[in-house]
Every structure is written in C-alpha cells, then in structure tokens.
C-alpha positions as CSV (number, residue, x, y, z in Angstrom):
1,X,31.1,-8.9,24.0
2,X,27.8,-8.1,22.3
3,X,26.1,-4.8,21.8
4,X,23.2,-5.9,24.0
5,X,22.9,-4.2,27.4
6,X,21.7,-5.7,30.6
7,X,19.0,-2.9,30.8
8,X,17.2,-4.7,28.0
9,X,16.4,-7.6,30.3
10,X,13.4,-7.8,32.6
11,X,15.4,-7.5,35.8
12,X,14.5,-5.8,39.0
13,X,16.0,-2.3,39.5
14,X,18.3,-3.4,42.4
15,X,19.9,-6.0,40.2
16,X,20.4,-3.6,37.2
17,X,21.8,-0.9,39.5
18,X,24.2,-3.4,41.0
19,X,25.3,-4.7,37.5
20,X,25.9,-1.1,36.5
21,X,28.0,-0.4,39.7
22,X,30.1,-3.5,38.9
23,X,30.9,-2.0,35.5
24,X,29.1,-4.6,33.5
25,X,27.7,-2.7,30.6
26,X,27.2,-5.1,27.7
27,X,26.5,-8.9,27.8
28,X,28.9,-11.6,26.8
29,X,27.7,-14.0,24.0
30,X,26.7,-16.6,26.5
31,X,24.7,-14.1,28.6
32,X,23.0,-12.6,25.5
33,X,21.9,-16.0,24.2
34,X,20.9,-17.6,27.5
35,X,19.6,-14.9,29.9
36,X,16.2,-14.2,28.1
37,X,15.4,-18.0,28.1
38,X,16.6,-18.5,31.6
39,X,14.4,-15.6,32.9
40,X,11.4,-17.2,31.1
41,X,12.0,-20.3,33.1
42,X,13.2,-22.5,30.2
43,X,15.6,-25.4,30.6
44,X,19.0,-24.8,29.0
45,X,22.1,-26.6,27.8
46,X,25.1,-24.4,27.2
47,X,28.5,-25.4,25.9
48,X,30.7,-22.7,27.3
49,X,34.2,-22.4,28.8
50,X,35.3,-20.9,32.0
51,X,35.7,-17.1,31.5
52,X,32.6,-16.9,29.2
53,X,30.4,-15.2,31.7
54,X,28.2,-18.2,32.4
55,X,28.2,-17.7,36.2
56,X,26.6,-14.3,35.9
57,X,24.1,-15.8,33.4
58,X,22.8,-18.4,35.8
59,X,23.4,-16.3,38.8
60,X,21.2,-13.4,37.6
61,X,18.5,-16.0,36.5
62,X,18.5,-17.4,40.1
63,X,18.4,-14.0,41.8
64,X,15.6,-12.7,39.6
65,X,13.3,-15.6,40.5
66,X,13.8,-15.9,44.3
67,X,11.0,-15.5,46.8
68,X,12.8,-13.9,49.8
69,X,9.6,-14.3,51.9
70,X,10.4,-18.1,52.0
71,X,13.5,-19.6,53.7
72,X,13.4,-22.8,51.6
73,X,16.2,-23.9,49.2
74,X,15.0,-22.5,46.0
75,X,18.2,-22.9,43.9
76,X,20.9,-25.5,44.0
77,X,24.2,-25.1,42.1
78,X,26.4,-28.2,41.7
79,X,30.1,-27.8,40.9
80,X,32.9,-30.4,40.4
81,X,35.3,-29.0,42.9
82,X,35.4,-26.9,46.1
83,X,37.5,-24.2,44.3
84,X,34.8,-23.7,41.6
85,X,32.0,-23.7,44.1
86,X,33.8,-21.0,46.2
87,X,34.2,-19.0,43.0
88,X,30.5,-19.3,42.1
89,X,29.4,-18.4,45.6
90,X,31.6,-15.4,45.6
91,X,30.3,-14.1,42.2
92,X,26.6,-14.6,43.1
93,X,27.1,-12.7,46.5
94,X,28.6,-9.9,44.5
95,X,25.7,-9.9,42.1
96,X,23.2,-9.9,45.1
97,X,24.9,-7.0,46.9
98,X,21.9,-4.8,46.7
99,X,19.3,-7.5,47.6
100,X,19.1,-7.6,51.3
101,X,18.4,-10.8,53.3
102,X,19.5,-13.3,50.7
103,X,21.1,-16.4,52.3
104,X,23.6,-18.5,50.3
105,X,25.3,-21.6,51.7
106,X,28.4,-23.2,50.2
107,X,28.4,-27.0,51.0
108,X,31.6,-28.9,50.0
109,X,33.6,-31.8,51.0
110,X,36.8,-31.1,52.9
111,X,35.0,-28.6,55.1
112,X,33.7,-29.4,58.5
113,X,30.3,-31.2,58.4
114,X,28.6,-30.1,61.7
115,X,28.7,-26.3,61.1
116,X,27.1,-27.0,57.7
117,X,24.2,-28.8,59.4
118,X,23.8,-26.0,61.8
119,X,23.8,-23.4,59.0
120,X,21.1,-25.5,57.1
121,X,18.8,-25.5,60.1
122,X,18.5,-21.7,59.7
123,X,17.3,-22.0,56.2
124,X,18.8,-20.9,52.9
125,X,17.6,-19.5,49.5
126,X,20.6,-20.7,47.5
127,X,22.9,-23.7,48.0
128,X,26.2,-24.1,46.1
129,X,28.1,-27.4,46.6
130,X,29.9,-30.5,45.4
131,X,27.9,-33.6,44.6
132,X,29.4,-35.7,47.4
133,X,28.7,-33.4,50.3
134,X,25.3,-32.3,48.9
135,X,24.4,-36.0,48.8
136,X,25.6,-36.6,52.4
137,X,23.2,-33.8,53.5
138,X,20.3,-35.3,51.5
139,X,20.9,-38.8,53.0
140,X,21.0,-37.3,56.6
141,X,17.9,-35.2,55.8
142,X,19.6,-32.0,56.5
143,X,18.9,-30.7,53.1
144,X,15.3,-30.5,51.7
145,X,14.8,-29.9,48.0
146,X,11.0,-30.1,47.9
147,X,10.6,-26.5,47.0
148,X,13.6,-26.2,44.7
149,X,12.7,-24.2,41.5
150,X,16.1,-24.1,39.7
151,X,18.9,-26.7,39.5
152,X,22.2,-25.7,37.9
153,X,24.9,-28.2,36.8
154,X,28.2,-26.2,36.3
155,X,31.0,-28.0,34.5
156,X,28.8,-31.1,34.1
157,X,31.3,-32.9,32.0
158,X,33.9,-32.8,34.7
159,X,31.6,-34.0,37.3
160,X,31.0,-37.1,35.1
161,X,34.7,-37.5,34.6
162,X,35.3,-37.4,38.3
163,X,32.8,-40.2,38.8
164,X,29.8,-38.3,40.2
165,X,27.1,-40.0,38.1
166,X,25.5,-41.8,41.1
167,X,25.5,-38.6,43.2
168,X,24.0,-36.6,40.4
169,X,21.2,-39.1,39.9
170,X,20.4,-38.9,43.6
171,X,20.0,-35.2,43.4
172,X,17.8,-35.4,40.3
173,X,15.5,-37.9,42.3
174,X,15.4,-35.6,45.3
175,X,14.5,-32.5,43.3
176,X,10.9,-31.7,42.1
177,X,10.2,-32.8,38.5
178,X,8.8,-29.3,37.8
179,X,12.0,-27.5,38.4
180,X,14.0,-25.5,35.8
181,X,17.3,-27.2,35.0
182,X,20.4,-25.4,33.5
183,X,23.4,-27.4,32.3
184,X,26.7,-25.9,31.6
185,X,29.5,-27.9,30.1
186,X,32.9,-27.1,28.3
187,X,32.4,-30.1,26.2
188,X,29.3,-32.0,25.0
189,X,30.0,-35.8,25.3
190,X,27.3,-38.4,24.7
191,X,26.9,-38.9,28.4
192,X,25.8,-35.2,28.8
193,X,23.3,-35.7,25.9
194,X,22.0,-38.8,27.7
195,X,21.5,-37.0,31.0
196,X,19.8,-34.1,29.4
197,X,17.2,-36.4,27.8
198,X,16.4,-37.9,31.2
199,X,16.2,-34.8,33.4
200,X,15.4,-31.8,31.1
201,X,12.2,-30.6,29.4
202,X,12.7,-29.4,25.8
203,X,16.0,-27.6,26.6
204,X,17.4,-24.7,24.5
205,X,20.8,-25.7,23.3
206,X,23.6,-23.1,23.0
207,X,27.0,-23.9,21.5
208,X,29.3,-20.9,21.4
209,X,31.5,-21.1,18.2
210,X,33.9,-18.6,19.7
211,X,36.7,-20.4,21.5
212,X,39.3,-18.9,23.7
213,X,41.3,-16.3,21.7
214,X,44.6,-18.0,21.1
215,X,46.1,-15.1,19.0
216,X,48.2,-14.1,21.9
217,X,49.5,-17.6,22.6
218,X,52.7,-19.0,20.8
219,X,52.3,-22.8,20.4
220,X,55.5,-24.9,20.0
221,X,55.9,-28.6,19.6
222,X,59.0,-30.7,20.5
223,X,59.7,-34.2,19.5
224,X,61.6,-36.4,21.9
225,X,63.2,-39.8,21.6
226,X,62.2,-41.3,25.0
227,X,60.9,-40.5,28.5
228,X,64.4,-39.5,29.7
229,X,64.7,-37.0,27.0
230,X,61.1,-35.8,27.6
231,X,62.2,-34.8,31.2
232,X,65.4,-33.3,30.0
233,X,63.4,-31.3,27.3
234,X,61.2,-29.8,30.0
235,X,64.2,-28.8,32.0
236,X,65.6,-27.0,29.0
237,X,62.3,-25.2,28.2
238,X,61.7,-24.1,31.7
239,X,65.2,-22.6,31.9
240,X,64.9,-21.0,28.4
241,X,61.6,-19.2,29.3
242,X,61.9,-18.7,33.1
243,X,58.0,-18.3,33.5
244,X,57.0,-16.6,36.6
245,X,54.0,-19.0,36.7
246,X,53.7,-22.2,34.6
247,X,51.4,-25.2,34.6
248,X,52.8,-28.6,33.5
249,X,50.0,-31.0,32.5
250,X,50.5,-34.7,33.2
251,X,48.3,-37.6,32.3
252,X,48.2,-39.3,35.7
253,X,48.4,-38.6,39.5
254,X,51.5,-40.7,39.8
255,X,53.2,-39.0,36.9
256,X,52.4,-35.5,38.3
257,X,53.9,-36.4,41.7
258,X,57.0,-38.0,40.3
259,X,57.6,-35.1,37.9
260,X,57.2,-32.7,40.8
261,X,59.9,-34.6,42.7
262,X,62.2,-34.6,39.6
263,X,61.8,-30.7,39.2
264,X,62.7,-30.2,42.8
265,X,65.7,-32.5,42.6
266,X,66.9,-30.3,39.6
267,X,66.5,-27.1,41.8
268,X,63.1,-25.9,40.5
269,X,60.3,-24.6,42.8
270,X,57.3,-26.9,42.0
271,X,54.2,-28.3,43.6
272,X,51.9,-31.0,42.5
273,X,48.0,-30.8,42.2
274,X,46.2,-34.1,41.8
275,X,43.2,-36.0,43.2
276,X,45.0,-37.8,46.0
277,X,45.8,-34.5,47.9
278,X,44.0,-33.8,51.1
279,X,41.8,-30.7,50.9
280,X,44.0,-28.9,53.2
281,X,47.1,-29.5,51.0
282,X,45.2,-28.8,47.9
283,X,44.0,-25.3,49.2
284,X,47.6,-24.5,50.3
285,X,49.0,-25.5,46.8
286,X,46.4,-23.4,45.0
287,X,47.1,-20.4,47.2
288,X,50.8,-20.5,46.8
289,X,50.6,-20.9,42.9
290,X,48.0,-18.1,42.7
291,X,49.9,-15.7,44.9
292,X,53.2,-16.2,42.9
293,X,55.2,-17.9,45.6
294,X,55.5,-21.1,43.7
295,X,56.5,-20.9,39.9
296,X,55.5,-24.3,38.6
297,X,52.4,-26.2,39.2
298,X,52.4,-29.8,38.0
299,X,48.8,-30.9,37.5
300,X,46.4,-33.4,36.1
301,X,43.5,-32.1,34.1
302,X,40.8,-33.0,36.5
303,X,42.6,-31.5,39.5
304,X,43.3,-28.2,37.5
305,X,39.7,-27.7,36.5
306,X,38.3,-24.6,38.1
307,X,41.8,-23.1,38.4
308,X,40.8,-19.5,38.1
309,X,44.2,-17.7,37.6
310,X,44.5,-15.3,34.6
311,X,48.1,-14.6,34.7
312,X,49.7,-17.9,33.8
313,X,52.7,-17.2,31.7
314,X,53.2,-20.7,30.2
315,X,51.6,-24.1,29.7
316,X,53.7,-27.2,29.2
317,X,52.0,-30.4,27.9
318,X,54.3,-33.1,29.2
319,X,52.1,-35.5,27.2
320,X,49.7,-34.3,24.6
321,X,46.1,-35.0,25.7
322,X,44.1,-37.8,23.9
323,X,41.1,-35.4,24.0
324,X,41.9,-32.5,21.7
325,X,39.3,-30.3,23.3
326,X,41.2,-30.7,26.6
327,X,44.4,-29.7,24.7
328,X,42.7,-26.5,23.6
329,X,41.5,-25.8,27.2
330,X,45.0,-26.5,28.6
331,X,46.6,-24.0,26.1
332,X,43.8,-21.6,26.8
333,X,44.9,-21.1,30.3
334,X,47.7,-18.8,29.2
335,X,47.6,-15.7,27.2
336,X,44.6,-14.2,29.0
337,X,43.6,-10.8,30.0
338,X,45.5,-9.2,27.1
339,X,48.8,-10.8,28.0
340,X,50.9,-13.0,25.8
341,X,51.6,-16.7,26.7
342,X,53.5,-19.8,25.4
343,X,52.4,-23.3,25.1
344,X,55.0,-26.0,24.7
345,X,54.0,-29.6,23.9
346,X,56.3,-32.7,24.0
347,X,55.6,-35.8,21.9
348,X,57.4,-38.9,21.0
349,X,57.4,-40.9,17.7
350,X,54.8,-43.3,19.2
351,X,52.4,-40.3,19.3
352,X,52.9,-39.2,15.6
353,X,49.4,-40.4,14.6
354,X,47.9,-38.4,17.4
355,X,49.9,-35.3,16.3
356,X,48.5,-35.7,12.8
357,X,44.9,-35.8,14.1
358,X,45.7,-32.8,16.4
359,X,47.0,-30.9,13.4
360,X,43.7,-31.4,11.6
361,X,41.7,-30.5,14.7
362,X,43.6,-27.3,15.3
363,X,43.8,-26.5,11.5
364,X,47.5,-25.7,11.8
365,X,50.8,-27.0,10.5
366,X,52.7,-28.7,13.4
367,X,56.4,-28.5,12.9
368,X,59.1,-29.9,15.1
369,X,60.6,-27.0,16.9
370,X,64.2,-27.0,18.1
371,X,64.9,-27.5,21.8
372,X,67.0,-24.8,23.6
373,X,70.7,-25.0,23.7
374,X,72.2,-27.2,26.5
375,X,74.0,-24.2,27.8
376,X,70.8,-23.1,29.5
377,X,71.3,-25.9,32.1
378,X,74.2,-23.9,33.6
379,X,71.8,-21.0,34.4
380,X,70.8,-20.3,38.0
381,X,67.3,-21.6,38.9
382,X,65.0,-18.6,39.4
383,X,62.7,-18.2,42.3
384,X,59.1,-16.9,42.3
385,X,58.9,-13.3,43.5
386,X,56.8,-13.9,46.6
387,X,56.7,-16.1,49.7
388,X,53.7,-17.2,51.6
389,X,53.1,-16.8,55.4
390,X,50.4,-18.9,57.0
391,X,48.5,-17.2,59.9
392,X,46.9,-19.2,62.7
393,X,43.6,-17.3,62.7
394,X,40.8,-17.1,60.1
395,X,37.2,-16.2,59.5
396,X,35.9,-18.0,62.6
397,X,38.1,-15.7,64.6
398,X,36.8,-12.7,62.7
399,X,40.1,-12.1,61.0
400,X,39.7,-9.9,57.8
401,X,42.2,-8.9,55.0
402,X,42.4,-5.4,56.4
403,X,43.6,-6.6,59.7
404,X,46.5,-8.5,58.0
405,X,47.3,-5.7,55.6
406,X,47.2,-3.1,58.5
407,X,49.6,-5.2,60.6
408,X,52.2,-5.6,57.8
409,X,52.1,-2.1,56.5
410,X,52.2,-0.3,59.9
411,X,55.0,2.1,60.9
412,X,58.3,0.8,59.7
413,X,56.6,-2.2,57.9
414,X,56.1,-3.2,54.3
415,X,54.8,-1.0,51.5
416,X,51.5,-2.0,50.0
417,X,53.3,-3.1,46.9
418,X,55.3,-5.6,48.9
419,X,52.1,-7.4,50.1
420,X,50.4,-9.7,47.6
421,X,47.3,-11.7,47.7
422,X,45.5,-12.6,51.0
423,X,43.3,-15.7,51.3
424,X,41.3,-16.3,54.5
425,X,39.9,-19.7,55.5
426,X,37.8,-20.6,58.5
427,X,40.7,-21.2,61.0
428,X,43.8,-19.9,59.2
429,X,44.9,-17.4,56.5
430,X,47.6,-17.0,53.9
431,X,49.4,-13.8,52.8
432,X,52.0,-13.5,50.2
433,X,54.9,-11.0,50.7
434,X,57.9,-9.9,48.7
435,X,60.4,-12.8,49.0
436,X,63.1,-10.3,50.4
437,X,60.7,-9.0,53.1
438,X,59.8,-12.3,54.9
439,X,61.7,-11.5,58.1
440,X,60.3,-8.0,58.4
441,X,56.8,-9.3,57.7
442,X,57.0,-12.0,60.4
443,X,58.4,-9.3,62.8
444,X,55.6,-6.9,62.1
445,X,53.0,-9.7,62.6
446,X,54.6,-10.6,65.8
447,X,54.7,-6.9,67.0
448,X,51.2,-5.8,66.0
449,X,48.4,-6.7,68.4
450,X,45.0,-7.9,67.1
451,X,42.2,-8.4,69.6
452,X,44.8,-8.1,72.4
453,X,47.1,-10.8,70.9
454,X,49.7,-11.3,68.2
455,X,49.0,-12.8,64.9
456,X,50.9,-16.1,65.0
457,X,52.4,-16.8,61.6
458,X,55.1,-18.9,60.0
459,X,56.7,-19.2,56.6
460,X,55.7,-22.0,54.2
461,X,59.1,-23.4,53.0
462,X,59.8,-24.1,49.3
C-alpha cells in the first residue's frame, strides 16, 4: 500500500463514496502510479501481477469517463480466459454500485451465443470478454466499436501465449484510432513491446519492482534420478505435507492428464486443468478446487492463469519452468493473505544448468533437499474437507445463493459453518458442504420447496 488516498483523485462523489464503503482507503502502488494518467486519458503499459490492484485501476478509469446518456459500447476489456473475465466483470460491477443505469456485458466463449446477441441489441456501456468470442460478435456485426473510447488488454502476455494475436489485431482494426489503450501484463516480452508500438500513442510505462512477497513461502528443491523417481517423489511430498489445497504444475496438457490419473491410482483426490477441457468441465474443476472439495489440482501454466484462489497451501513444480518469471508466479500462488505456504520443485541432472540459472535469477542458494522417509507411503490418503453438490437450476431460473443457503440450513439442517462456497451459473449451481453432511444436505434440498418445486441436486463423486 501507499499513503495516497483515493480522495486525492478527480473522481465523482458517488465513486469516492463507494470506494470508501468498500473499505479501500489507500491506493496500491499500481493504482497510485497509473490512475492519474488513466484519468487524464493517456495510454499506459503496466507490468503488474494478479493481486496488485490493477482491475480497480482500469475499472475506476473506465467508470470515471463513461457518458451514461449514450448506450454505445465505450469501453472494451479483453481477458485471456473466461474465469478472469468473470472476475473483472464482478469487480467493476462492485465499483459501480452507486452509479445507476450502467450496463456491463460479459462475452466469453463457452457461453451460449444467441443470448449474447440479444443482450447486445439492447446496448451496453462496458463489454468484458475473451478475444475469440469478441471477434465472433465483430464478424457477425453484433458488436459495434465505432464509439469506443477506451480499450484494455488484461494479461496481454497470456493472450499472446494462447495464440490470440490474430483476434487481437482484428479488435485493434475495428476500434477507433483515437481511443485510449491500457495494456496490463505480468511479463514484458518483445511481442508486447512490438504490439505497443503499433497500437499505442506515447504510452506511460510502469514496471513495479515489488514482486509477490515470498517471505511466507518455504521453497525446497529435490533432485530425482529419472521420471519414475519424479512421480514417486511427488507421492512422498504430498503425503508428508498433506496440503488441504495444492497445485501441481506440469509442462504439457498430456503430462497434466497422465499425472492426474497416476495420483488417482495411488489413492489421492485430484483433478486436471488444461486447455483441452470443455468449458463445462473446466468450470466444474475450478469450482471444486476453490471450494475445498478436491485437494490437488494438476495444471498447465496457461490453464491456471486467472486462478483467483488465495488459500493454496502448497505448490509443486513437477518440472521447473523454462521461464523463470513463470516460476516466480507459480510459487507466488501460495503463501498469500498472510498465510504461510510451501513450494516444492523437482529436477533431474539434465536440468542442472537450468537450476544454476534459476539460482542466479532468484538470488538464492539452491540446495538439494532430502525427500521424506518412505514410511509416509503407509499413511492413509487424506480427503478434502468438503464435497460438492450440483443443483439443476441457476441464474436463468432466478436461483440465488440465499435460496440454497436457506434450504440447507432450515430446521434440522446444516449449520452455516457446514456450508461452503456457492457458485451459480446460468442453468445450474454448485454448493460445497461438509463431507460428513452430504446425505443430510441432499435430504434438505429434496424436502425444501423453492418456487413450488424441490431443488434437484446430486453429489459430484471424487
């Protein structure tokens, strides 16, 4: 945090009052360095990680410049994944709580197309979306960017990594040349620099020196002889630490899927997150990991981008990343929100040169830690504390979190502490409940009437 308060900015009273009501007193470094220039209409390149406060920075800049008398799309925010787009939309809606009549649309692949077309026909001030779906609406002439005043590229490096260069170019061509452009990126590769030179006008460059605070993270490194021992080492480390939530990072989609299968064969609870998953399966995987009903998530870097979960106990690098900034981002996913975390990295003799370079990059001495004793293999495999129920109703049926919570905690039901996170999608919802209370939870949902009918639900099996 800085000592600068939001009240020093030229923002409308309703925005300042809302910021105050949300408990935001002082600006983060990225907000303090970027907001004055954003509010002046200048182009900006900011190298900033997730959790730095960047969404509030560009969100406030957008809200301050809207003309609510017009129903044209005035701001477009591009995100690499649906999960990040949803997070950004939610954050901006929260910032705009005291500004009536603002219309924001989220347009992402994996969601139904026709309802998006209908929503666009009614007009919108702000559009948040993924490059592929935004381009489809541009091609079909559902989306008009003629009056766009601000374009935001959030996590631009990942959009390029995921192969969205062509889609990004199409958006640049469709948007007015006189617009304001804000580019946020965790890293700053040459391709980002090349894009900025083509699409931006004398941008301000901000590079935050402050990286994720790793003081609460214990990093350990383990040398393995071959791939069989690599897998065995992972089993040992998981049983030694028994993390309630852990991410195992893999290099490829195939490796992620195979490793997930190996973990399940060994009795662990695990799910895979990679680019070949259908959106429905991806949503379900992320929900179950976030709500503590699956302990281990095996993921590729691109798939895990935008994973907004603060309470990850441990990170395991099954292979050390070739990109050392990616290594830092991986490790930085644990030890957040004042909690301690562990990061375990496995490497072979073939990777010794890479480890020497990583040692210099991190400015630490990497020593070969000793793997846990083989005795841990005899221990019982632990289970995540929660289970997930899927309900066959959602937003389109006007189902709200309060309806689910009320049904579960009615007379003779669960306590509030036994109900975890609730996620509601268009046509279905997920609720996590204490693993020992699943039968009672299903019984309560079956008994309680909602709009004259029961809430149909079933358990998602491990």
